[in-house]
C-alpha positions as CSV (number, residue, x, y, z in Angstrom):
1,M,20.5,19.1,-10.8
2,K,17.8,21.1,-13.2
3,F,19.1,19.4,-16.1
4,L,18.3,15.9,-14.2
5,I,14.9,17.7,-12.8
6,S,14.0,18.1,-16.3
7,I,14.9,14.8,-17.8
8,M,12.8,13.2,-14.9
9,Y,10.0,15.6,-15.3
10,F,10.2,14.5,-19.7
11,S,10.6,11.0,-19.1
12,I,7.5,10.7,-16.5
13,L,5.9,12.6,-19.1
14,F,6.7,10.7,-22.5
15,F,5.8,7.3,-20.0
16,A,2.6,8.6,-19.1
17,A,1.6,9.3,-22.7
18,N,2.8,5.9,-24.3
19,V,1.4,3.3,-21.1
20,F,-1.7,5.6,-21.2
21,S,-4.6,6.4,-23.9
22,H,-7.0,8.6,-23.3
23,G,-9.9,7.6,-25.5
24,G,-11.5,11.7,-25.8
25,G,-15.0,10.5,-24.8
26,E,-16.6,12.1,-21.8
27,G,-17.0,9.6,-18.8
28,E,-14.8,7.1,-20.5
29,G,-12.2,5.0,-17.9
30,A,-8.5,3.9,-18.4
31,Q,-7.7,2.5,-21.3
32,I,-6.5,-1.2,-20.7
33,G,-6.0,-3.6,-23.2
34,P,-3.2,-5.8,-25.4
35,D,-2.2,-2.8,-27.5
36,K,-2.1,-0.7,-24.0
37,G,0.5,0.0,-21.3
38,V,-1.5,-1.7,-19.1
39,T,-2.9,-4.8,-20.7
40,E,-5.4,-6.2,-17.7
41,K,-6.8,-5.3,-14.5
42,G,-8.7,-7.4,-12.0
43,P,-9.3,-8.2,-8.6
44,L,-5.3,-9.6,-8.8
45,G,-4.8,-6.1,-9.3
46,F,-3.2,-5.3,-12.9
47,K,-0.6,-6.3,-15.5
48,L,1.7,-4.5,-17.3
49,S,3.0,-4.9,-21.2
50,D,6.5,-6.0,-21.7
51,E,7.1,-2.7,-23.3
52,A,5.9,-0.8,-20.0
53,I,7.8,-2.9,-17.7
54,K,10.7,-2.7,-19.6
55,T,10.5,1.8,-19.8
56,I,10.0,1.9,-16.4
57,G,12.4,-0.8,-15.1
58,F,11.5,-1.8,-12.2
59,K,14.1,-3.7,-9.5
60,T,12.4,-6.6,-7.4
61,A,13.3,-8.6,-4.5
62,D,12.5,-12.1,-4.7
63,Y,10.3,-13.1,-1.4
64,T,11.4,-16.2,0.8
65,A,9.7,-16.7,3.9
66,P,10.0,-15.3,6.5
67,M,11.5,-12.3,5.0
68,E,10.6,-8.9,6.5
69,I,9.7,-6.3,4.1
70,P,12.7,-4.0,2.7
71,K,12.3,-0.6,3.5
72,E,12.8,0.9,-0.2
73,A,9.4,-1.0,-1.1
74,I,7.3,0.1,1.5
75,A,5.1,3.5,0.3
76,S,2.5,5.9,1.6
77,A,-0.6,7.4,0.3
78,K,-2.5,9.6,3.0
79,S,-2.2,7.5,6.2
80,E,-1.7,4.3,4.5
81,K,0.9,2.4,4.1
82,F,1.7,-0.6,1.5
83,F,4.4,-2.0,-0.8
84,Y,3.8,-3.6,-4.7
85,R,3.4,-7.2,-4.8
86,L,4.5,-9.0,-7.9
87,R,2.5,-12.5,-8.4
88,D,2.3,-14.1,-12.3
89,G,2.7,-11.0,-13.9
90,W,-0.1,-8.9,-11.7
91,Y,0.9,-6.1,-9.4
92,K,-0.8,-5.3,-6.1
93,S,-0.6,-2.6,-3.5
94,V,-1.2,-4.7,0.0
95,P,-1.2,-3.0,3.4
96,L,1.8,-3.3,5.0
97,D,0.1,-4.9,7.8
98,H,-1.4,-7.7,5.8
99,K,1.2,-9.6,4.1
100,D,0.0,-11.7,1.8
101,L,2.8,-13.1,0.3
102,K,3.9,-16.8,-0.7
103,E,6.9,-18.4,-2.2
104,N,7.8,-17.0,-5.7
105,D,6.2,-13.7,-5.5
106,K,8.4,-10.5,-6.4
107,I,8.2,-7.3,-4.0
108,I,8.8,-4.2,-6.0
109,I,11.8,-2.3,-4.5
110,S,12.4,0.5,-7.0
111,K,9.8,2.7,-9.3
112,L,7.1,2.9,-6.3
113,G,5.7,6.0,-7.6
114,F,5.1,5.3,-11.2
115,L,3.4,1.6,-9.8
116,R,0.9,4.4,-7.9
117,I,-0.1,6.5,-10.7
118,I,-0.5,3.9,-13.2
119,E,-2.9,1.9,-10.1
120,V,-5.1,5.0,-9.5
121,Y,-5.5,5.3,-13.5
122,V,-7.1,1.6,-13.5
123,Q,-9.4,1.8,-10.8
124,G,-10.6,5.2,-12.0
125,G,-9.4,7.6,-9.8
126,G,-7.8,11.0,-10.3
127,E,-9.9,13.9,-9.7
128,E,-12.5,12.7,-8.1
129,E,-10.7,10.7,-5.4
130,E,-8.2,13.7,-4.3
131,G,-11.1,15.5,-3.4
132,H,-11.6,16.7,0.1
133,D,-14.6,18.2,1.7
134,D,-12.5,20.4,4.0
């Protein structure tokens, strides 16, 4: 069991080192570009390189209306529940009560933690987002 946990830990570190590239300058945001793990970001979500997608190994379910969101696709952060949608190469979290889905969309059903880490990273989150005023 400890061996598996160690493998997972080092896999995450290896993935993070390859997908995220920090420049070292102060105030720099996410490193995004054609030669990075995250190739684009925008209002539609974010795109990942083929290498990042292959390394992570997401599993998806094809959306066909009407369809309930699979239980394994539901993620949560703080008090919000959401799922990840893949549309035309764009990954985006969608609130569970706002099922913004169309035919040909895919619902991510595995490795949700990786997507959450990437999403927070590309949004420029991290230490600032985790702060609390308690």
